[in-house]
ROSE-4610 file (N, C-alpha, C; in Angstrom, 1 decimal, always signed):
// ROSE-4610
residu = [M/M/M/S/S/S/E/E/E/N/N/N/L/L/L/Q/Q/Q/L/L/L/L/L/L/Q/Q/Q/Q/Q/Q/L/L/L/A/A/A/Q/Q/Q/K/K/K/P/P/P/S/S/S/V/V/V/K/K/K/A/A/A/W/W/W/F/F/F/L/L/L/E/E/E/A/A/A/F/F/F/T/T/T/Q/Q/Q/V/V/V/H/H/H/L/L/L/R/R/R/V/V/V/T/T/T/D/D/D/T/T/T/G/G/G/E/E/E/E/E/E/F/F/F/T/T/T/I/I/I/L/L/L/N/N/N/R/R/R/G/G/G/S/S/S/H/H/H/A/A/A/E/E/E/V/V/V/L/L/L/S/S/S/G/G/G/F/F/F/H/H/H/A/A/A/S/S/S/A/A/A/R/R/R/K/K/K/T/T/T/K/K/K/G/G/G/L/L/L/L/L/L/A/A/A/G/G/G/L/L/L/G/G/G/F/F/F/D/D/D/P/P/P/S/S/S/G/G/G/W/W/W/Y/Y/Y/A/A/A/R/R/R/Q/Q/Q/F/F/F/T/T/T/V/V/V/P/P/P/L/L/L/Q/Q/Q/S/S/S/Q/Q/Q/N/N/N/I/I/I/R/R/R/N/N/N/L/L/L/V/V/V/A/A/A/V/V/V/F/F/F/S/S/S/D/D/D/D/D/D/V/V/V/V/V/V/D/D/D/I/I/I/E/E/E/E/E/E/E/E/E/Y/Y/Y/R/R/R/I/I/I/V/V/V/S/S/S/F/F/F/L/L/L/V/V/V/E/E/E/P/P/P/L/L/L/L/L/L/K/K/K/A/A/A/A/A/A/L/L/L/S/S/S/M/M/M/P/P/P/L/L/L/L/L/L/Q/Q/Q/N/N/N/A/A/A/T/T/T/L/L/L/L/L/L/K/K/K/F/F/F/L/L/L/K/K/K/I/I/I/D/D/D/P/P/P/F/F/F/W/W/W/Q/Q/Q/Q/Q/Q/A/A/A/L/L/L/L/L/L/D/D/D/P/P/P/Q/Q/Q/G/G/G/N/N/N/E/E/E/T/T/T/Q/Q/Q/Q/Q/Q/L/L/L/T/T/T/A/A/A/I/I/I/F/F/F/T/T/T/H/H/H/K/K/K/Q/Q/Q/W/W/W/L/L/L/M/M/M/I/I/I/P/P/P/G/G/G/Y/Y/Y/H/H/H/G/G/G/R/R/R/P/P/P/K/K/K/H/H/H/R/R/R/Y/Y/Y/L/L/L/L/L/L/T/T/T/P/P/P/E/E/E/Q/Q/Q/I/I/I/M/M/M/A/A/A/F/F/F/Q/Q/Q/R/R/R/R/R/R/V/V/V/H/H/H/Q/Q/Q/A/A/A/E/E/E/Q/Q/Q/Q/Q/Q/D/D/D/S/S/S/L/L/L/S/S/S/E/E/E/W/W/W/L/L/L/A/A/A/A/A/A/V/V/V/R/R/R/W/W/W/F/F/F/W/W/W/N/N/N/W/W/W/R/R/R/N/N/N/S/S/S/I/I/I/T/T/T/V/V/V/V/V/V/P/P/P]
num = [1/1/1/2/2/2/3/3/3/4/4/4/5/5/5/6/6/6/7/7/7/8/8/8/9/9/9/10/10/10/11/11/11/12/12/12/13/13/13/14/14/14/15/15/15/16/16/16/17/17/17/18/18/18/19/19/19/20/20/20/21/21/21/22/22/22/23/23/23/24/24/24/25/25/25/26/26/26/27/27/27/28/28/28/29/29/29/30/30/30/31/31/31/32/32/32/33/33/33/34/34/34/35/35/35/36/36/36/37/37/37/38/38/38/39/39/39/40/40/40/41/41/41/42/42/42/43/43/43/44/44/44/45/45/45/46/46/46/47/47/47/48/48/48/49/49/49/50/50/50/51/51/51/52/52/52/53/53/53/54/54/54/55/55/55/56/56/56/57/57/57/58/58/58/59/59/59/60/60/60/61/61/61/62/62/62/63/63/63/64/64/64/65/65/65/66/66/66/67/67/67/68/68/68/69/69/69/70/70/70/71/71/71/72/72/72/73/73/73/74/74/74/75/75/75/76/76/76/77/77/77/78/78/78/79/79/79/80/80/80/81/81/81/82/82/82/83/83/83/84/84/84/85/85/85/86/86/86/87/87/87/88/88/88/89/89/89/90/90/90/91/91/91/92/92/92/93/93/93/94/94/94/95/95/95/96/96/96/97/97/97/98/98/98/99/99/99/100/100/100/101/101/101/102/102/102/103/103/103/104/104/104/105/105/105/106/106/106/107/107/107/108/108/108/109/109/109/110/110/110/111/111/111/112/112/112/113/113/113/114/114/114/115/115/115/116/116/116/117/117/117/118/118/118/119/119/119/120/120/120/121/121/121/122/122/122/123/123/123/124/124/124/125/125/125/126/126/126/127/127/127/128/128/128/129/129/129/130/130/130/131/131/131/132/132/132/133/133/133/134/134/134/135/135/135/136/136/136/137/137/137/138/138/138/139/139/139/140/140/140/141/141/141/142/142/142/143/143/143/144/144/144/145/145/145/146/146/146/147/147/147/148/148/148/149/149/149/150/150/150/151/151/151/152/152/152/153/153/153/154/154/154/155/155/155/156/156/156/157/157/157/158/158/158/159/159/159/160/160/160/161/161/161/162/162/162/163/163/163/164/164/164/165/165/165/166/166/166/167/167/167/168/168/168/169/169/169/170/170/170/171/171/171/172/172/172/173/173/173/174/174/174/175/175/175/176/176/176/177/177/177/178/178/178/179/179/179/180/180/180/181/181/181/182/182/182/183/183/183/184/184/184/185/185/185/186/186/186/187/187/187/188/188/188/189/189/189/190/190/190/191/191/191/192/192/192/193/193/193/194/194/194/195/195/195/196/196/196/197/197/197/198/198/198/199/199/199/200/200/200/201/201/201/202/202/202/203/203/203/204/204/204/205/205/205/206/206/206/207/207/207/208/208/208/209/209/209/210/210/210/211/211/211/212/212/212/213/213/213/214/214/214/215/215/215/216/216/216/217/217/217/218/218/218/219/219/219/220/220/220/221/221/221/222/222/222/223/223/223/224/224/224]
x = [+71.4/+72.3/+73.5/+74.9/+75.9/+75.8/+76.6/+76.7/+77.8/+79.0/+79.7/+79.1/+78.2/+77.6/+76.6/+76.0/+75.0/+75.8/+76.9/+78.0/+78.5/+78.9/+79.3/+78.2/+76.9/+76.1/+75.7/+75.7/+75.3/+76.5/+77.8/+79.0/+78.9/+78.3/+77.9/+76.9/+76.2/+75.1/+75.3/+76.9/+77.3/+77.7/+77.2/+77.9/+79.2/+80.0/+81.6/+82.0/+81.5/+82.2/+81.8/+80.6/+80.2/+81.1/+81.5/+82.3/+83.8/+84.2/+85.4/+85.6/+84.8/+84.5/+84.6/+83.4/+82.7/+83.8/+84.8/+85.6/+87.0/+87.0/+88.2/+88.1/+87.2/+87.1/+86.1/+86.1/+85.6/+84.7/+85.6/+84.9/+86.3/+86.1/+86.8/+86.2/+87.0/+86.8/+87.6/+86.6/+87.4/+87.0/+87.9/+88.1/+88.4/+87.2/+87.1/+88.0/+89.0/+90.1/+89.7/+88.8/+88.5/+87.5/+86.5/+85.1/+85.1/+86.1/+85.9/+84.9/+84.4/+83.5/+84.2/+83.4/+84.0/+83.1/+83.3/+82.6/+82.7/+82.1/+82.3/+81.5/+82.5/+81.7/+81.9/+80.6/+80.6/+80.2/+80.7/+80.6/+79.4/+78.3/+76.9/+76.8/+77.7/+77.4/+77.0/+76.1/+75.2/+75.7/+75.8/+75.9/+76.8/+77.1/+77.8/+77.3/+77.5/+76.6/+77.4/+77.1/+77.8/+77.0/+77.9/+77.4/+78.2/+77.5/+78.2/+78.6/+79.8/+80.7/+81.5/+82.2/+83.1/+82.7/+82.4/+81.0/+82.3/+82.3/+83.0/+82.0/+82.7/+81.8/+81.3/+80.3/+79.5/+80.1/+81.3/+81.9/+82.6/+82.6/+83.2/+84.3/+85.3/+86.3/+85.7/+85.9/+85.0/+86.2/+85.8/+86.4/+87.7/+88.9/+90.2/+90.8/+90.5/+91.0/+90.6/+89.1/+88.5/+89.4/+89.2/+90.3/+91.4/+92.2/+93.5/+93.9/+92.8/+92.6/+93.2/+93.3/+93.9/+92.8/+93.0/+91.9/+92.6/+93.1/+93.9/+92.9/+91.6/+90.5/+90.2/+90.0/+89.7/+90.9/+92.0/+93.1/+93.3/+93.1/+93.3/+92.3/+91.3/+90.0/+89.7/+90.2/+90.5/+91.4/+92.8/+93.4/+93.5/+92.5/+92.5/+91.8/+92.0/+91.4/+92.0/+91.2/+91.7/+91.4/+92.7/+92.5/+92.1/+91.4/+90.8/+89.7/+89.8/+89.4/+88.0/+87.0/+86.3/+86.2/+87.1/+87.1/+87.7/+88.2/+88.8/+87.6/+86.3/+85.4/+84.6/+84.7/+84.0/+84.9/+86.0/+87.0/+86.3/+86.3/+85.7/+84.4/+83.7/+82.6/+82.4/+83.6/+84.0/+84.5/+85.3/+86.2/+85.0/+84.4/+83.2/+82.0/+82.1/+80.7/+80.2/+81.3/+81.1/+80.9/+81.0/+81.0/+82.1/+83.6/+84.7/+85.8/+86.8/+87.8/+89.0/+89.6/+90.7/+91.6/+93.3/+94.4/+94.7/+94.8/+95.1/+93.9/+92.8/+91.9/+92.1/+92.3/+92.7/+94.1/+94.9/+95.8/+95.8/+95.0/+94.2/+93.6/+93.0/+92.0/+93.2/+93.7/+94.8/+96.2/+96.5/+97.5/+97.0/+95.5/+95.2/+95.0/+95.3/+95.1/+96.5/+97.5/+98.8/+98.8/+99.5/+99.9/+98.7/+97.4/+96.7/+96.5/+96.8/+96.7/+98.0/+99.3/+100.5/+100.3/+99.9/+100.2/+99.2/+97.7/+96.8/+97.5/+98.3/+98.7/+100.1/+100.9/+101.8/+101.4/+100.3/+99.9/+99.4/+99.4/+98.4/+99.6/+99.0/+100.0/+100.7/+100.6/+101.6/+103.0/+102.6/+103.8/+104.5/+104.1/+104.7/+105.9/+105.9/+106.5/+107.8/+109.0/+110.2/+110.4/+110.1/+109.9/+109.1/+107.6/+106.8/+107.4/+107.7/+108.1/+109.4/+110.1/+111.3/+110.2/+109.2/+108.5/+107.6/+107.1/+106.4/+107.7/+108.9/+109.7/+109.3/+109.2/+109.0/+110.3/+110.9/+112.0/+111.7/+112.6/+112.3/+113.0/+113.7/+113.8/+113.6/+112.6/+112.8/+112.1/+112.5/+111.8/+110.8/+109.7/+108.9/+108.2/+107.8/+107.0/+105.9/+105.0/+104.0/+104.0/+103.8/+104.5/+103.1/+103.4/+102.0/+102.0/+101.1/+100.9/+102.0/+103.2/+104.0/+105.2/+105.1/+106.4/+107.0/+106.6/+107.3/+107.2/+108.2/+108.2/+107.4/+106.4/+105.6/+105.5/+105.1/+105.2/+106.1/+107.3/+108.4/+108.4/+108.7/+108.9/+109.9/+110.3/+111.3/+110.7/+110.3/+109.6/+111.0/+110.9/+111.8/+111.0/+111.6/+110.9/+112.3/+111.5/+113.2/+112.2/+112.6/+112.2/+110.7/+110.4/+109.3/+107.7/+108.5/+107.3/+108.1/+106.9/+107.4/+107.3/+108.2/+108.4/+108.2/+107.4/+107.0/+107.7/+108.9/+109.4/+109.0/+108.8/+108.7/+110.2/+110.1/+111.3/+112.1/+113.4/+114.3/+115.4/+115.6/+116.4/+117.6/+118.7/+119.4/+119.6/+120.3/+120.6/+120.0/+118.7/+118.0/+118.2/+117.9/+118.0/+117.2/+115.8/+115.2/+114.3/+113.6/+113.1/+111.9/+110.6/+109.5/+108.6/+108.4/+107.8/+106.1/+105.7/+103.9/+103.2/+102.2/+101.5/+100.4/+99.0/+97.9/+97.3/+97.4/+97.1/+97.4/+98.8/+99.3/+99.1/+98.6/+98.4/+96.9/+96.0/+94.6/+94.6/+95.2/+95.3/+95.6/+96.6/+97.2/+95.8/+95.2/+94.1/+92.9/+92.5/+91.5/+91.7/+93.3/+93.7/+93.3/+93.6/+93.3/+91.9/+91.1/+89.9/+89.2/+89.6/+89.4/+89.6/+90.8/+90.9/+89.9/+89.9/+88.9/+87.9/+87.2/+85.7/+86.0/+86.7/+86.7/+87.4/+88.2/+88.7/+89.3/+89.9/+90.4/+91.6/+92.6/+93.8/+94.6/+93.8/+94.6/+94.6/+93.3/+93.4/+94.5/+94.6/+95.4/+96.9/+97.3/+98.8/+98.7/+97.4/+97.6/+97.9/+97.1/+97.4/+98.8/+99.4/+100.8/+101.5/+101.9/+102.3/+102.1/+100.8/+100.6/+101.3/+101.4/+102.0/+103.5/+104.2/+105.8/+105.5/+105.1/+105.1/+104.9/+103.5/+103.5/+104.5/+105.0/+106.1/+107.3/+107.4/+108.8/+108.8/+107.5/+107.1/+107.2/+106.9/+107.4/+108.7/+109.7/+110.9/+111.9/+112.6/+113.7/+115.0/+116.3/+117.8/+118.2/+117.8/+118.0/+119.5]
y = [+106.8/+107.4/+106.5/+107.1/+106.2/+106.7/+105.8/+105.8/+107.2/+107.4/+108.5/+109.6/+109.6/+110.9/+111.1/+110.4/+110.8/+111.7/+110.8/+111.1/+112.5/+112.8/+114.2/+115.2/+114.7/+115.7/+115.9/+115.0/+115.4/+116.5/+116.2/+116.9/+117.8/+118.3/+120.0/+120.6/+120.2/+120.5/+121.3/+120.6/+120.8/+122.5/+122.9/+124.6/+124.9/+123.7/+123.6/+123.5/+122.5/+122.6/+123.5/+124.2/+125.3/+126.3/+126.7/+127.8/+127.4/+126.7/+126.0/+126.0/+125.5/+125.3/+126.8/+127.4/+128.2/+129.6/+130.0/+130.9/+130.5/+129.5/+129.1/+128.4/+128.1/+127.3/+128.1/+128.1/+128.0/+126.9/+125.6/+124.6/+123.5/+122.5/+120.9/+119.9/+119.4/+117.9/+117.0/+116.0/+115.1/+113.6/+113.0/+111.3/+110.4/+109.4/+107.9/+107.3/+107.0/+105.8/+104.3/+104.2/+102.3/+102.4/+103.2/+103.4/+103.8/+104.7/+105.4/+106.2/+106.8/+107.8/+109.6/+110.4/+111.9/+112.4/+113.7/+114.4/+115.8/+116.8/+118.5/+119.1/+120.0/+120.6/+122.1/+122.8/+124.2/+124.9/+126.1/+127.0/+127.9/+128.2/+128.8/+130.0/+130.6/+131.7/+131.4/+130.6/+131.1/+129.7/+128.5/+126.9/+126.3/+124.7/+124.1/+123.4/+123.0/+121.9/+121.0/+119.4/+118.4/+117.6/+117.8/+117.0/+115.7/+114.9/+113.5/+113.8/+113.7/+114.2/+115.5/+115.7/+117.1/+118.2/+118.7/+120.1/+121.4/+122.1/+123.4/+124.9/+125.7/+126.6/+127.6/+128.2/+129.0/+130.5/+130.9/+132.0/+132.2/+133.4/+133.7/+135.0/+134.9/+136.4/+137.4/+138.6/+139.6/+140.9/+141.9/+143.1/+142.4/+143.5/+143.4/+141.9/+141.1/+139.9/+138.8/+139.0/+138.3/+138.6/+140.1/+140.3/+139.5/+139.4/+139.4/+137.6/+137.1/+135.6/+134.8/+135.9/+135.6/+135.2/+133.9/+133.1/+132.5/+132.9/+132.3/+131.1/+131.9/+131.1/+129.8/+129.9/+128.9/+127.7/+128.3/+127.4/+126.5/+127.6/+126.9/+125.7/+126.2/+124.9/+124.1/+124.0/+122.7/+121.9/+122.1/+121.4/+120.5/+121.5/+121.1/+119.7/+118.6/+117.2/+116.7/+116.5/+115.5/+114.1/+113.5/+111.8/+111.2/+110.7/+109.8/+108.6/+108.1/+106.6/+106.9/+105.7/+105.9/+105.9/+105.5/+105.5/+106.9/+107.7/+108.8/+109.6/+109.5/+110.1/+109.7/+109.0/+108.2/+109.0/+109.2/+109.5/+111.2/+111.7/+113.1/+113.1/+112.3/+112.5/+112.6/+111.4/+111.6/+112.8/+113.2/+114.5/+115.7/+115.6/+117.0/+116.3/+115.5/+115.0/+115.9/+116.2/+117.4/+118.7/+118.9/+120.4/+121.1/+120.3/+121.4/+120.8/+121.5/+121.2/+121.8/+120.9/+120.9/+120.7/+121.2/+120.9/+119.6/+118.7/+117.5/+117.1/+117.6/+117.2/+118.0/+119.6/+120.3/+119.4/+119.3/+118.6/+117.2/+116.4/+115.2/+116.0/+117.1/+117.2/+118.1/+118.9/+119.6/+119.0/+117.5/+116.5/+116.0/+115.9/+115.4/+116.2/+117.7/+119.0/+119.6/+119.1/+120.1/+119.7/+118.5/+118.0/+118.5/+118.3/+118.7/+120.3/+120.7/+122.5/+122.7/+122.5/+123.0/+122.2/+121.1/+120.6/+121.5/+122.1/+122.8/+123.9/+124.6/+126.1/+126.0/+125.2/+124.9/+124.1/+123.6/+123.7/+124.8/+125.6/+127.1/+127.6/+127.8/+128.3/+129.4/+130.2/+131.5/+131.0/+129.6/+129.4/+128.3/+128.1/+127.0/+128.3/+129.5/+130.0/+130.9/+130.5/+130.7/+132.1/+133.3/+135.0/+135.3/+134.9/+134.9/+134.2/+133.4/+132.6/+133.8/+134.4/+135.4/+136.7/+137.2/+138.3/+138.0/+136.5/+136.8/+136.1/+136.3/+135.6/+134.3/+133.5/+132.2/+131.4/+130.6/+129.6/+128.4/+128.5/+127.0/+125.8/+125.8/+124.8/+125.4/+124.4/+124.4/+123.1/+122.9/+121.9/+122.6/+121.7/+121.9/+120.8/+121.2/+120.3/+120.5/+119.8/+120.0/+119.6/+121.0/+120.9/+120.0/+118.9/+118.2/+119.3/+118.8/+119.6/+119.4/+118.4/+118.4/+119.3/+119.8/+120.4/+119.6/+118.2/+117.7/+117.7/+117.4/+117.6/+116.6/+116.6/+115.3/+115.8/+114.9/+115.0/+116.1/+115.7/+116.2/+115.9/+117.3/+116.9/+118.3/+117.9/+118.7/+119.2/+120.5/+120.9/+121.7/+121.2/+121.6/+122.2/+123.1/+123.3/+123.2/+122.3/+121.7/+121.5/+122.1/+121.6/+122.1/+123.1/+123.8/+123.4/+122.5/+121.7/+121.8/+121.6/+121.2/+119.7/+119.5/+117.9/+118.1/+117.2/+117.0/+115.7/+116.2/+114.5/+114.3/+113.2/+113.1/+113.0/+113.7/+113.6/+115.1/+115.0/+116.3/+115.9/+116.5/+116.3/+117.4/+117.3/+118.4/+119.5/+120.8/+121.8/+123.2/+123.2/+124.1/+125.8/+126.9/+128.0/+128.3/+127.9/+127.8/+126.6/+126.4/+125.3/+126.2/+125.5/+126.1/+125.3/+125.5/+124.7/+125.3/+124.4/+124.7/+124.4/+125.3/+124.7/+124.5/+123.8/+123.4/+125.0/+125.6/+127.4/+128.3/+128.1/+129.0/+128.3/+127.4/+126.6/+127.2/+127.2/+127.2/+129.0/+129.7/+131.4/+131.6/+131.0/+131.0/+130.7/+129.4/+129.4/+130.2/+130.7/+131.9/+133.1/+133.4/+134.6/+134.4/+133.1/+132.8/+132.9/+132.3/+132.6/+134.0/+134.8/+136.1/+136.9/+136.5/+136.7/+136.2/+135.1/+134.1/+135.6/+135.8/+136.1/+137.5/+138.4/+139.9/+139.5/+138.8/+138.4/+139.5/+140.4/+141.4/+141.7/+142.2/+142.1/+142.8/+143.7/+144.4/+143.8/+143.0/+141.9/+140.7/+140.0/+139.3/+139.6/+140.9/+141.5/+142.1/+142.2/+142.3/+141.0/+140.2/+138.6/+138.2/+138.1/+138.3/+139.0/+139.9/+140.6/+140.0/+139.6/+139.1/+137.7/+136.9/+135.8/+135.9/+137.2/+137.2/+137.2/+138.3/+138.4/+137.0/+136.0/+134.7/+134.2/+133.9/+133.2/+133.5/+134.6/+134.7/+134.1/+134.3/+133.8/+132.3/+131.5/+129.9/+129.6/+130.5/+130.3/+129.9/+129.0/+128.7/+128.5/+128.1/+128.1/+126.6/+125.6/+124.3/+124.0]
z = [+89.8/+90.3/+90.9/+90.6/+91.4/+92.6/+93.5/+95.2/+95.2/+94.3/+94.5/+94.2/+93.1/+92.7/+93.9/+94.6/+95.7/+96.8/+96.7/+98.4/+98.0/+96.8/+96.2/+96.8/+95.9/+96.0/+97.6/+98.4/+100.0/+100.5/+100.1/+100.6/+100.2/+99.1/+98.4/+99.4/+99.9/+100.5/+102.0/+102.5/+103.9/+104.1/+105.0/+105.1/+105.0/+105.6/+105.8/+104.4/+103.7/+102.2/+101.3/+101.3/+100.4/+100.9/+102.4/+102.5/+101.9/+102.1/+101.4/+100.1/+99.4/+97.7/+97.5/+97.4/+97.1/+96.9/+98.1/+98.0/+97.3/+96.9/+96.2/+94.7/+94.4/+93.3/+92.3/+91.0/+89.9/+89.5/+89.2/+89.1/+88.9/+89.4/+89.8/+88.9/+88.1/+87.8/+88.4/+88.9/+89.5/+88.9/+88.8/+88.0/+89.3/+89.0/+90.6/+89.7/+90.1/+89.2/+89.4/+90.0/+90.6/+89.6/+89.6/+88.8/+87.2/+87.0/+85.8/+85.8/+86.7/+86.7/+86.5/+85.9/+85.9/+86.5/+87.2/+87.9/+88.0/+87.9/+87.6/+88.9/+89.7/+90.3/+90.2/+90.4/+89.4/+90.6/+90.7/+91.8/+90.9/+91.6/+91.1/+91.9/+92.6/+93.5/+94.9/+95.0/+96.2/+96.4/+95.6/+96.2/+95.2/+95.6/+94.5/+94.0/+92.9/+92.1/+91.4/+91.6/+91.3/+89.9/+88.9/+87.4/+87.5/+86.9/+86.2/+84.8/+84.6/+83.6/+83.5/+82.6/+82.4/+82.0/+82.2/+81.9/+82.1/+80.9/+81.2/+81.8/+82.2/+82.7/+81.5/+82.1/+81.1/+80.8/+81.6/+81.7/+80.3/+79.6/+78.1/+78.6/+78.0/+78.4/+77.6/+78.4/+77.5/+77.6/+76.6/+76.5/+75.5/+75.9/+75.5/+75.7/+77.1/+76.9/+75.8/+75.7/+74.3/+72.9/+73.0/+71.5/+71.6/+72.4/+72.6/+72.8/+73.1/+73.3/+74.1/+75.6/+76.8/+77.7/+78.3/+79.2/+80.0/+80.8/+81.8/+82.7/+82.9/+83.8/+83.2/+81.8/+81.0/+80.6/+80.5/+80.5/+81.7/+82.9/+84.3/+84.6/+84.1/+84.4/+83.8/+82.3/+81.5/+82.1/+82.5/+82.8/+84.3/+85.0/+86.7/+86.7/+87.0/+87.1/+88.4/+89.3/+90.5/+90.5/+90.4/+90.4/+91.9/+92.0/+93.5/+93.4/+94.3/+94.2/+95.3/+94.7/+95.8/+97.1/+97.6/+99.0/+99.8/+98.7/+99.2/+99.3/+98.4/+98.7/+100.0/+100.1/+101.7/+103.0/+102.5/+103.6/+103.7/+102.5/+102.6/+103.6/+103.1/+104.0/+105.3/+106.1/+107.1/+107.7/+106.8/+107.5/+107.7/+106.7/+106.9/+107.8/+108.2/+109.2/+110.2/+110.7/+112.1/+111.7/+110.4/+109.6/+110.2/+110.7/+111.0/+110.4/+109.7/+109.1/+110.3/+110.4/+111.8/+110.8/+111.5/+110.6/+109.8/+110.8/+110.4/+109.0/+109.1/+108.3/+106.7/+106.9/+106.1/+105.2/+105.9/+105.1/+104.4/+104.9/+104.0/+103.0/+103.1/+101.6/+100.8/+101.4/+100.2/+99.9/+100.3/+99.8/+98.6/+98.3/+96.8/+96.0/+96.3/+95.2/+94.9/+95.6/+95.2/+94.0/+93.5/+92.5/+91.2/+91.1/+90.0/+89.5/+90.9/+91.0/+90.3/+90.6/+90.2/+88.5/+88.3/+86.7/+85.8/+86.6/+85.6/+85.3/+86.6/+86.4/+85.2/+85.5/+84.4/+83.1/+82.8/+81.6/+81.0/+81.6/+80.8/+79.4/+78.6/+77.2/+77.9/+78.8/+79.1/+79.7/+80.5/+80.8/+80.3/+79.0/+78.0/+77.4/+77.7/+76.6/+77.7/+77.2/+78.3/+78.0/+77.3/+77.3/+78.6/+78.3/+79.5/+80.8/+81.0/+82.2/+82.8/+82.2/+82.6/+83.2/+82.2/+82.6/+83.7/+84.1/+85.2/+86.8/+86.0/+87.1/+87.7/+86.5/+87.4/+87.1/+87.9/+87.9/+87.0/+86.0/+85.3/+85.7/+87.4/+87.8/+89.2/+90.1/+91.6/+91.9/+93.4/+94.2/+95.2/+95.5/+96.4/+97.5/+98.3/+99.3/+100.2/+100.4/+101.2/+102.9/+103.5/+104.8/+105.7/+106.0/+107.1/+108.7/+109.4/+110.9/+111.7/+111.4/+112.1/+111.6/+110.7/+109.6/+108.8/+108.8/+108.0/+106.5/+105.3/+103.9/+103.4/+103.1/+102.3/+100.7/+100.1/+98.5/+98.1/+98.2/+97.5/+96.2/+95.2/+93.9/+93.1/+92.2/+91.4/+90.2/+89.8/+88.4/+87.6/+86.4/+85.4/+84.1/+83.5/+82.0/+81.5/+80.3/+79.3/+78.2/+76.8/+75.7/+75.3/+76.0/+75.7/+76.6/+77.6/+78.4/+80.0/+80.7/+82.3/+82.6/+83.5/+83.8/+85.5/+85.9/+87.4/+88.2/+88.3/+88.9/+90.4/+91.1/+92.3/+93.1/+94.2/+94.8/+94.6/+95.4/+95.1/+94.3/+93.1/+92.2/+91.8/+91.6/+91.2/+92.3/+91.9/+92.9/+92.6/+92.4/+92.1/+93.2/+92.5/+93.5/+94.6/+94.7/+95.2/+95.5/+96.8/+97.3/+97.8/+97.6/+98.2/+99.1/+100.4/+101.6/+101.7/+101.4/+101.7/+102.7/+103.5/+104.3/+103.4/+103.8/+103.6/+103.3/+104.5/+104.5/+103.4/+103.0/+101.8/+100.4/+100.3/+99.1/+99.1/+99.8/+100.0/+99.8/+100.4/+100.1/+98.5/+98.0/+96.5/+96.1/+96.1/+95.3/+95.3/+96.3/+96.7/+95.6/+95.8/+94.8/+93.4/+93.1/+91.6/+91.2/+92.5/+92.0/+92.0/+92.9/+93.0/+91.6/+91.1/+89.6/+88.5/+88.8/+87.6/+87.9/+89.0/+89.2/+88.4/+88.7/+87.9/+86.6/+86.4/+84.9/+84.1/+84.6/+83.7/+83.6/+82.5/+82.4/+84.1/+84.1/+85.2/+86.2/+86.8/+88.0/+87.7/+86.7/+86.6/+86.6/+86.0/+86.8/+88.1/+88.7/+90.1/+90.8/+90.6/+91.1/+90.6/+89.6/+89.4/+90.5/+91.0/+91.9/+93.1/+93.6/+94.9/+94.9/+93.9/+93.5/+93.8/+93.4/+93.6/+95.0/+95.9/+97.4/+98.0/+97.6/+98.2/+97.9/+96.9/+96.7/+97.6/+98.0/+98.6/+100.0/+100.7/+102.0/+102.1/+101.1/+101.1/+100.8/+100.4/+99.8/+100.7/+100.6/+101.4/+100.4/+100.8/+99.8/+100.2/+98.9/+99.3/+99.9]
């Protein structure tokens, strides 16, 4: 067993880690860039399981969703991979050593997730379709940033839908209609709502999640 796998399995047993993970994620893929290792963290309902390598969850679409081939949970999970280094894992062990996550620590954790979460969402087939983007009221051009505990805009990026694909460009570029400023708490609220939709996994629940998303987006929007 590698040191990284051992550390991740130890982390998964801590009450604060389990609570944080189980309420927000179905599965997470980790890629350790300095060792080439890959891990999967699976939500087993009562506990989190860490496996070596990438694994797909056992859930399957059901009912009308299966017939339509509509599987946002699967699309999202397959694309959601978090790149990090071995030192980042050791840092996480230090963050959760007291089993309490304060504001600064939550910012450090979420800062790893912002780009992979966005990339996973924008890679879903329904967000690669210009007509569906209009139906979902998703701008084809916006800017966003993560707010640190002092209110500074970090991880600034510009998202543009062009030639049937999304580009995520570091920094602010152009003059979009909207800019989204997100706190770690708001990002985790979004992820918990996605997880709720994944758990129920019905067309009506996903449509309810879309309506929730519109209100949530309004709360983070500023005019650049």
